[in-house]
N, C-alpha and C positions, 0 to 999 in steps of 0.2 A: 309059904311064899318066901322067896329070898329076901332077907332083911335089907340087903344093900339096894335091891331094886325098889323096895318100899321107901327107903330113905330118899333115894333119888327122885322118886315120884312126888313125895311130899314137898321136897325142895322146889321142884318145878311148879307145883300148884301154888306155893307161897310166892314165888317170883312173879307168876302170872297175875296174881291178885293184888300185888303191891302197886301203889299209885306211881304213875310215870310223871316225873317233873320235867317241864319244858326247859331245854338248854338253849343258850344262844347259839345260833348257827353262823358259820362263816359263809359270806356270800362268795360266789364263784361263777365262772372260772376267773382266775386272776393271772394275767391281765384279762380284762373283758374285751374280746375282739370287736372289730369294727361293726359287723352286722348283727351283733348279739345284743339282746335287751335283758337286763336284770331288774326284776321288780321286787321291791321291799314293801310288803303289804302288812307286816305285823311289827311288833315292838321288840323282837328278840334277835334282830340281825346285827352282826358286827363284823369288823374287819381290822386288820393291822395295816401294813403298807399295801396300798391297792392302786392299780393303774387301770384307767378306763379309756378304751378307744371306741367303745360303742355307746350304748344308752344305759345309764344307771338311773332308775326311777324309784323315788321314795313316795309311796302313795299316802292318802289322807290319814290312814291309821298306822303308817309305818314310821319306824325309828331306826336309823342306822347309826350305830355307835362306832366311832373310830377309837378302838381300844388302846389305851396307853398304859396298860398294866405291865408291859414289858419294859425293861430298863434301856430304852433306846428311843430315838426320835421316830415319830410316826407320821407318814404323809399319804394323803389321798390325792392322786394326780389325775386330773381330767384333761386328757391330751387334746390336740387341736381338732381331731375328728370326733371327739367325745361330746355327749350331751348328758349333763347332770341336771336332773329335774326333781324338785321337791314340791309336792302338792300342798295346798292349804290343809293344815292339820298334820302334815308330816314334819319330821325332825331329822336333821343331820347334826349329830352331837360330837364335838371334838374330844369328849372324854371327861377328864378331871375338871370339875366346875371351877370357874374363876373365883377367887384369885389363886387357888392352890395348884398351880401347874408344876408337876414334877418333871415332865419331859416336854420337848418341843413337838406340838401337834400341828401339822401344817396341812393346808388345803391349797393346792396349786391348780389354777384353771387357765389353760391356754385354748380351750374350746368354748362351749356355750354352757353357762350355768344359769338356770332359771329357777328362782326360789320364790315360792308363794307361802312357804311354811316358816320353819325356824332353822337357822344355822347358828349354832352357839358353841362357846367354850373352845374356840381354836386359838392357839397362840399366834398363828400367822396365817394370813390369806394372801396369796400372790395371784394377781389377775393380769394376764397378758392377752386374754381373749375377750369375750363378751359376757358380762355379768348383769342380768336383769333381776332386780330385787323388787318383789311385790309383797314381801313378808317382812321378816325380822332377821337382821344380822346383828347379833349382840354378843357382849362378853368376848370380844375379839381384841387381843392385845395390840396387834398391828396389821395394817393392810398396805400392800404395795401394789399400786395400779399403774401399769404401763399400757393397758388396753382401754376398754370402754366399760364404765359402770353407769348403768341407768337405775337410779333409785326412784321408783314410781311414786305416785301421789299417795298410795297406801303402804309405802315402804318405810321402814325404820332401819337406819344404819348407825350403829354405835360401837365405839371402841373404848378400851381402857389403856392406860399406859402410853405406849409410843404413838398411837393414833394412825394416821394415814399419810403415806407418801404418794403423791400423784404426779406422774410424768406423762400420763395419757389424757383421757377425756373422762370427766365425771359430770353427769347431768343429774341434778337433784330436783325432784318434784315433790318429795315427801319431807322426811325429817332426818337431818344429819346431826348427830350428837357425838362428836369425835373429840377425844382428849387433845389431840394435836394434829394439825393439818399442815403439811409442807407441800405447797403447790408450785411445781415446776412445769406444769402442763396447762390444761384448760379446765376450769371449774365453772359451771353455770348453775346458778340456783334459781329455781322457780318456786321453791317451798320455804322451809325453815332451816336455818343453820344456827345452832345455839350452843352456848357453853363450850366453845371450842377455840383454842388458841390457834390462830391462822398465820402462817408464815407464807407470804405471797412473793414469788420472784418471777411470775409470769403473767398470765391473763386470768382474771377472776371476774365473773359477771354476776351481780345480784339483782334479780328482778322481783324479789319479794321481800323477805325479812332476814336480816342478820341480827340476832339477839344475844347480848352478853357474850360476844365473840371478840376478844382482844385481837388486834391485827397488827402485824409487823409487815408493812408493805415496803419492800426493798426498793432502792433506786433502780429504775427500769421496770419495776412492777406496775401493772395497771389493774385497777379495780374500777369497774363501771357498772352501768345498769340503771334501771328505773325504780329500784327498790328503796327500802328504808333501813338505815343502820341505827340500832337502838342499843345503848349501853346504860343500864340502870341498876345494876347490882354487881358488887365486887364479890365474885365467887372464889372457889379454890384456885382459879387461874388468875394470873396477873391482870391488873386493870389497865395495862399499857395499850394505847393505840398509837403506833409509831408509823408515820407516813413520810417516806422519803421518795415516793413515786407519785402516781396519779390516782386519785380516789374520787369517783364520781357517783353520786346517788341523788334520788329525788329529795331526800332530807336526811339529816344527821341529828340524833338526839343523844348528847353526851350528858347524862344525868349523874354519872359516876365515872371514875377512871381518870387517866392522865393522857392527854393528847399532846404529841410532840412530833418533831421531825422538821424537814425542810422541803416538803413536797407540796402538792396542791390538792385541796379539797374543793369539789365542785358540787354545789347544792346548798339549800338553806340549812343553816346549822344553829343548834341551840345548845348552849353550855349551861348545865344546871349548877346549883349551888354546891353540889358535892364533887364537881369536876374541875380539873385544872388543865390549862393549855400552856405549853412551854415551847415557843418557837426555837428550833435548833438552827438559827440563822433566819432568813426570811421564810416564814410559813404562811401559805396563801390560802384564803378561803374565797372562792368565787361564788358569791351569793350573799344574801343578807345573813347577819350574824347577831344572835340574841344571847345575852350572857347575864347570869347572876352568879357566875363562878369566879375562878381565880386566874388572872393572867400572871404567869411567872416569867419575868424578863431577866435574862442573864446579861450582865454588863462587866466588861473587863477593860474598858477605855472609852474614849469619846469619839474615836474615829469610826467611820463606816466599816462594818465587818467585825467590830469589837463589841457590838451589842445586838441583841436579838430584835427582830422586827416582825410584827404581826400585820400582814397585808390582807385587807378585806376589800375585794372588788364588789362592793355592795354597801348597804347601810349597816352600821353597828349601833345597837341599842343596848344599854346597860340598865338593869333593874337591881342595883346593889351588886355586891361582890367585892373582889379585892384585886389590887395590883401589888404583887410581891417582887421587889427588886433584889436581885441576888448579885452582889459585887464579888468578883473573883479575880484570881491572879494578883492578889495583893494590891489591887487598884483602890486608891483612896480618893473619893471625889472632892472637888473644891466648889466653893460657892460660885454660882454662875454656870456650872456645867449643866448641859441640857442634852436630851435625847428625844428624837422623834421616833418612838418605838411602835406607834400604831398608825397605819395608813388606811383610810376608809373614805368612801364616797360621801358619807354623812355620819355624824355621831350624835347620839342623844343619851342623856343620863350619865355622862362621864363624871359629873360632880358627885354621883352617888357612890363612887368607888372608894374603898379604904386603901390607904397607902402604908406599906411596911417595907422594912429593909432587912437584909440578911447578908452574911458574908464577912467582910473585914470588920474589925472591932472599931466601933465608933457610934456616935449619935448623929442622926441626920434629920433634916427637915427638907421637905420638898413640896412643890406645887404641881398638881396635875391640871393641865389645861388642854382644851381642844379648840380647833378652828377648822377652816376649810381644808387645811393640809393634813389633819389627823390629830392624834393624841400625843402629848408631850409631857416630859418630866423636867422640872427645873430645880436644881439644888439651891435652897435659900440659906441653909446653914449646915456646917459640918464641924462637929466637935469630937475629937478623938477621946477615947477613954483614958483615965489617969495613967494606966500602964503605957499607953501609946505616948502620952505627954512625956513620961520619964525617958522613953527611948528617944523622943525628939530632942529633949533637953540634953541628954547624954551626947547625942549626935552633934548638937550645936556646940556643946562644950569641947568636944573633940576637934571640931572645925576651928574653934577659937584657939585651942592649944596649938594646932598645926600652924594656924596663921601667925600666932605669937612667935612660935619657933622660927618660922620663916623670916618674920620681921627682925627678930634678934640676929639671925644668921646674916641677914642683909646688912645690918648695921656693922 
């Protein structure tokens, strides 16, 4: 027999008997046309840049990897006619796991995205269409929403880093755990929003729970609803609650953090021992106010507008806590100076407050009193520090020298 033929035959037999290893396959066609459906039913499908005009379906055992091994940005685009469906148990993976993003992996949805599985590891998700989430969207660096996002009661929406910019409509019935939310649209919460720094410049409605979510409510911003705002743990995010607009809830519980601004809170409020309120001008609470925390009152003079005022359209009751007076702009108080810094319908426990001073150099004594008009501070003694005495004496000496010179010149 011809030895060449024998060798070829043996090679063919060896190749036929060798194990066949599954390789990831590229989904197609790309782009996916309007009337076409692509089903991903196993865990070995992947794509690079892909555009969907039809239906892209990831089944319960399916995983679609948006491969980022190429040195370029990768985008999955679901167009306005497109349907992107991830079943429960299915996974749409942006590629390189968080936080080790080498390239920008984006998911752009201007059609319909219905997720009941997992969408993970995307650097960016842009939604100008309809996004219904019944599963998990997590390890997403940033989300831009100009369309509609419905996070259902069984949905989890979480980001890292830059968080979410909302200029559209976001309805949350589940859990939002977003690093940073900038709301320039409409955000309605029926579920849980927690550990999220919220910048609100538009309309935000909370009908359930905001938990450990520092809020910066800008002038003109409106936060309303029948829910509860609770802040009881200073996390990695700032503990600032800044309200320069309108903030209305059934109740507020500030057990930690720093409440400030010149806006309006409407609802019963509790200030815990670990919390501080600092009016930035008149700061108004419409409802009963309970406090064991710190009232931080800034004063730069005795005229209206030169000191902060806390206005409570309700009853104020104090069970310990502090009043910290912060003198600024080199203002030095005199004996007899007084300020009506607290306005309330009724006050109890005002005599349980501790008084302290900060700001300009000096030793002060004052009395805290309350009556039907509110709470007041009266300076009963004001003694500068020795260094201040020296400056005062030097000033008096200089005035005497000038006066003496003038008298001498007159003679």
